[in-house]
C-alpha positions in Angstrom: 98.3 63.6 84.4 96.7 64.2 87.7 99.9 65.0 89.2 100.4 67.7 86.7 96.4 68.9 87.8 97.5 68.9 91.5 100.0 71.2 90.8 98.9 73.3 88.5 95.1 73.9 90.7 97.8 73.8 93.9 99.5 77.1 92.4 96.3 78.4 90.4 94.9 78.3 94.5 97.9 79.8 95.5 98.1 82.7 92.7 94.1 83.5 93.7 95.2 83.8 97.0 97.6 86.2 96.5 95.4 88.6 94.0 92.4 88.6 97.4 95.3 89.6 99.9 96.3 92.2 97.5 92.7 93.8 96.7 92.0 93.3 100.2 91.0 97.0 101.9 93.8 98.4 103.7 91.8 98.5 106.8 94.5 99.8 109.7 98.0 100.0 107.6 101.0 101.8 109.2 100.5 104.0 106.5 97.0 105.2 106.5 97.8 106.3 110.4 99.3 110.1 111.3 102.0 108.8 113.7 101.6 112.4 115.2 105.2 112.2 118.5 107.3 111.5 114.6 105.4 114.7 112.7 106.4 116.2 115.6 109.5 115.8 116.0 110.9 115.7 112.4 111.4 119.2 112.4 113.4 119.2 115.1 115.4 116.2 114.2 117.7 117.2 110.9 118.7 120.3 112.7 120.4 118.5 115.5 122.4 116.8 113.0 123.1 118.7 110.8 125.9 120.7 112.7 127.5 117.2 112.5 127.4 116.7 109.4 129.0 120.2 108.9 132.0 120.0 111.6 132.8 116.5 109.9 132.9 117.5 106.4 135.5 120.6 107.9 137.9 120.9 105.6 140.3 121.3 108.6 138.8 117.9 110.1 140.3 115.7 106.7 143.7 117.5 106.8 143.8 116.5 110.1 142.9 112.8 109.2 145.2 113.0 106.3 148.2 114.7 108.1 147.6 112.0 111.7 146.4 108.8 109.5 147.3 107.0 106.3 146.5 107.9 102.6 144.0 105.4 102.3 142.1 105.2 105.8 141.2 109.6 104.3 139.9 107.6 101.4 138.0 105.4 103.4 137.4 107.7 105.9 136.1 110.2 103.5 134.1 107.8 101.6 132.1 107.0 104.9 130.8 110.8 105.3 130.1 111.0 101.7 127.6 107.9 102.8 126.4 109.4 105.8 125.5 112.7 104.4 123.4 111.3 101.7 121.2 109.3 104.7 121.1 112.7 106.2 119.8 113.8 103.4 117.4 110.9 103.0 115.5 111.7 106.0 115.8 114.8 105.6 113.7 114.2 102.5 111.3 111.8 105.1 110.7 114.6 107.0 110.0 117.1 104.4 107.6 114.1 103.0 105.8 113.7 106.9 105.9 117.6 106.9 103.4 118.4 103.5 101.5 115.2 105.1 100.5 116.8 107.6 100.6 120.2 106.0 97.4 118.5 103.8 95.9 117.1 106.9 95.7 120.1 108.3 94.7 121.9 104.9 92.1 119.4 104.9 90.1 121.3 108.4 91.4 124.4 107.9 88.4 126.5 105.8 90.9 129.2 105.4 93.1 127.2 103.0 92.9 128.4 99.5 93.8 127.4 96.1 97.2 129.8 96.6 98.2 128.2 99.5 97.8 124.7 97.3 100.2 126.0 94.1 102.6 127.1 97.5 103.0 124.0 99.0 103.0 122.2 95.2 105.8 124.7 94.3 107.6 124.5 97.5 107.7 120.8 96.6 108.6 121.1 93.4 111.4 123.7 94.5 113.0 121.0 97.4 112.7 118.1 94.5 115.0 120.1 92.2 118.0 120.6 95.1 117.5 117.0 96.4 118.3 115.8 93.8 121.2 118.0 93.0 122.6 117.6 96.3 122.5 114.1 96.3 124.3 114.1 92.0 126.5 116.6 94.0 127.7 113.6 97.5 127.7 111.4 94.8 130.2 112.7 92.8 132.3 113.1 95.6 131.0 116.4 97.1 130.0 116.9 100.5 127.7 121.0 99.2 127.6 121.4 102.8 126.1 124.4 102.7 123.2 123.9 99.4 122.3 120.7 102.3 122.8 123.6 105.7 119.6 125.5 103.1 117.7 122.2 102.5 117.8 121.4 105.8 116.5 125.4 106.7 113.8 124.5 103.7 112.8 122.4 106.2 113.0 123.7 109.7 110.7 126.8 108.4 107.9 123.9 107.1 107.9 122.4 110.4 108.0 125.5 111.9 104.8 126.9 109.4 103.1 123.8 110.7 103.4 123.9 114.6 101.8 127.5 114.1 99.0 126.5 111.7 98.3 123.7 114.4 98.7 125.4 117.4 95.8 128.2 115.1 93.6 124.9 114.5 93.6 124.2 118.1 92.9 127.7 119.2 89.7 127.5 117.1 88.7 124.1 117.9 88.9 125.6 121.9 86.7 128.5 120.8 84.1 126.4 118.9 83.7 124.3 121.8 83.5 127.2 124.3 81.1 129.5 122.1 78.5 125.3 121.3 79.1 125.3 125.4 77.3 129.1 125.7 74.5 128.0 123.8 71.6 125.8 125.1 70.1 123.4 122.6 67.8 126.0 120.3 70.9 128.4 119.6 69.7 131.0 122.3 73.2 132.7 124.7 72.2 130.9 128.2 75.5 133.5 129.7 
């Protein structure tokens, strides 16, 4: 009887500790921070790899492989190329999500952002999601929709350029505010 109670209380204590741990404040978790370096390069990384995906998926490349190798090799290579395209597509989605997080952060810091820009971002997210799922379904069905994949990559590139411009504009505003504040004395009188 006492061994059963010890086991019961041990399990209850472990469950209680897990509950307390799961309800703790997030603190310094990696999800709460922005990794500015990855955000900065995310708009360019996918563009670099898209050319390789397109080349590897070209019909001429597959014909050459079918002529020079066996059918088994061609099937295996086609399967691997689809897997690589799926990984690329997943990374493209991750880049898009990072850029959207950056857009939300910029919007929070910018007084000029209104509901129109928020609706545009929501519309862009919906479009991206629909296109992403269609391309993914095509890849799973044995297709490599390279033009559609290129179009989706272009959407992410455009968002990256917009974020770079927004960050530049925000930085210029901050620099102007610092210059204006440094020319005023403590009473709001221009000392220059």
